[in-house]
C-alpha positions in Angstrom: 21.3 -19.0 16.0 20.2 -15.4 16.9 21.2 -14.2 20.4 18.4 -14.4 23.0 16.9 -11.0 23.8 16.0 -10.0 27.3 12.2 -10.4 26.9 12.1 -13.4 24.6 10.8 -15.7 27.4 8.1 -13.1 28.2 7.0 -12.7 24.6 7.2 -16.4 23.8 4.6 -17.2 26.5 2.0 -14.7 25.3 -0.3 -14.1 22.3 -0.6 -10.3 22.1 -3.6 -10.6 19.8 -5.5 -12.0 22.8 -3.9 -10.6 26.0 -3.9 -6.9 26.8 -0.5 -7.2 28.4 2.2 -4.8 27.0 4.3 -6.2 24.2 7.2 -3.7 24.6 10.8 -4.5 24.2 13.4 -3.8 26.9 14.1 -0.2 27.5 16.5 2.1 29.3 16.4 2.9 32.9 13.5 4.9 34.1 14.1 8.6 34.7 13.7 9.7 38.4 14.7 6.4 39.9 14.5 2.6 39.5 10.9 1.4 39.6 9.3 -1.5 41.5 5.8 -2.8 41.4 3.9 -5.4 43.4 1.0 -6.9 41.5 -1.8 -9.0 43.1 -2.5 -11.7 40.6 -5.6 -13.9 40.9 -4.6 -16.6 38.4 -4.6 -20.4 39.0 -3.5 -19.5 42.5 -3.8 -16.1 44.2 -0.3 -14.6 44.6 1.7 -11.4 44.5 4.3 -10.6 41.8 7.2 -8.6 43.1 9.1 -6.8 40.2 12.1 -4.5 40.3 13.7 -2.6 37.5 17.2 -4.0 36.5 18.9 -3.2 33.2 15.8 -2.1 31.3 13.4 -4.9 32.4 11.4 -5.8 35.4 13.1 -8.7 37.2 10.2 -10.7 38.6 9.4 -13.1 41.4 6.1 -14.7 42.3 5.5 -14.4 46.1 2.6 -16.7 47.1 1.9 -15.0 50.5 2.9 -11.5 49.4 5.4 -9.2 51.1 5.5 -8.8 54.9 6.5 -5.9 57.1 7.7 -8.3 59.8 11.4 -9.2 60.0 10.4 -12.6 61.4 8.7 -13.6 58.1 10.6 -15.3 55.3 8.4 -15.2 52.2 9.0 -17.7 49.4 9.8 -15.9 46.1 9.9 -17.9 42.9 11.7 -16.3 40.0 9.7 -15.9 36.8 10.5 -14.4 33.4 11.6 -10.7 33.1 8.8 -8.3 32.1 8.9 -5.0 30.2 9.0 -1.8 32.2 5.6 -0.8 31.0 4.2 -3.9 32.9 4.5 -1.8 36.1 1.3 0.0 35.0 -0.6 -3.1 33.8 -3.9 -3.7 35.6 -6.7 -5.7 34.1 -7.8 -9.1 33.0 -5.7 -11.7 31.2 -8.1 -13.9 29.3 -8.7 -17.5 30.4 -6.6 -19.9 28.5 -3.7 -17.4 28.2 -0.6 -17.7 30.2 -1.3 -16.3 33.7 -5.0 -16.0 32.9 -6.8 -14.1 35.6 -7.1 -10.6 37.2 -4.1 -8.4 37.9 -4.0 -5.4 40.3 -1.2 -2.9 40.8 -1.1 -3.4 44.6 1.9 -1.1 45.2 4.2 0.9 43.0 7.2 3.3 43.5 10.9 3.5 43.3 13.8 1.8 45.0 17.4 2.4 46.0 20.3 -0.2 45.8 21.4 -0.5 49.4 24.5 -2.6 48.6 25.8 0.2 46.4 25.1 2.7 49.1 26.9 0.9 52.0 29.8 -0.7 50.1 32.5 1.3 48.3 32.1 0.3 44.7 29.1 -1.8 45.9 27.5 -4.4 43.6 25.3 -3.2 40.8 21.7 -4.6 40.7 22.6 -6.9 37.9 25.6 -8.3 39.9 23.5 -8.6 43.0 20.9 -10.6 41.1 23.6 -12.9 39.7 25.1 -13.3 43.2 21.7 -14.1 44.7 21.8 -11.3 47.3 19.7 -8.2 46.5 19.3 -5.5 49.1 17.0 -2.6 48.3 15.1 0.3 50.0 11.5 0.6 48.7 9.8 4.0 48.5 6.3 2.9 47.5 2.8 4.1 48.2 2.4 1.2 50.7 5.8 -0.4 51.2 8.7 1.6 52.6 12.0 0.4 54.0 14.7 -2.1 53.4 14.0 -5.5 51.9 16.3 -8.4 50.8 15.9 -11.0 48.2 18.1 -14.0 49.0 18.7 -17.0 46.7 18.6 -20.3 48.6 19.8 -22.7 46.0 20.8 -23.2 42.4 19.5 -25.1 39.3 16.1 -25.2 37.7 14.3 -25.2 41.0 16.0 -22.2 42.4 14.0 -20.5 45.2 14.5 -17.1 46.8 13.3 -15.6 50.0 11.8 -12.0 50.4 12.7 -10.7 53.8 12.0 -7.3 55.5 15.2 -5.7 56.9 15.4 -4.4 60.5 15.6 -0.6 60.0 12.8 1.0 61.9 10.2 0.5 59.1 9.3 -3.0 60.2 5.9 -3.8 61.7 3.6 -6.7 62.7 0.8 -5.0 60.8 -0.8 -7.2 58.1 -0.5 -4.6 55.3 -2.0 -7.0 52.8 -5.2 -7.1 54.7 -5.1 -3.4 55.8 -4.4 -2.1 52.3 -6.5 -4.2 49.8 -7.0 -1.6 47.1 -5.1 -0.9 44.0 -2.4 1.8 44.4 -3.1 2.8 40.8 -6.9 2.9 40.5 -8.2 2.5 44.0 -10.2 -0.7 43.0 -10.5 -4.0 44.8 -9.5 -7.1 42.9 -13.2 -8.1 42.5 -14.0 -4.7 41.1 -11.2 -5.0 38.5 -12.5 -8.4 37.5 -16.0 -7.0 37.1 -14.7 -4.2 34.9 -15.8 -1.5 37.3 -14.4 2.1 36.8 -11.5 3.6 38.7 -12.3 4.8 42.2 -11.9 8.6 42.5 
């Protein structure tokens, strides 16, 4: 039996003759820093997809309520299949009947730093942090900035994680999801993307 490749789950769920999503294979690390993206996804249920670059793919979690700037919030994050790095720039419509059918917006995008590697001598790599279930990163996005943690809360097929804002001076009670509804990539609202309207200057 052939060894499983990093994006086999991603590719196996999609018909690339029908969906405009990228069909790329896993790649090397992005020059200029590790990428992250938060995509607002109006599929069966409206949610946000939180993705961070690890070992040539975008490790991904579905966050039903989206990220929060408040340290008091503990946002559920459900792990999903790894995505290709090029998915960080995907914005558009996945056809009905296809996996994840609905409208996708690039709500935020940028780079991140591995906080565990910075604060611990020989600190954990991102791959090791993911395996251990404790990821600590500093986001430098167009909307999100500051430290966040992804914490695994259990094991097995129903594993759940929590996305938590770290206390570091960048926390706030502001509802950034409501205050910043437009795409970080094209300036469009979700409804404008769904309607096929052009990018906002």
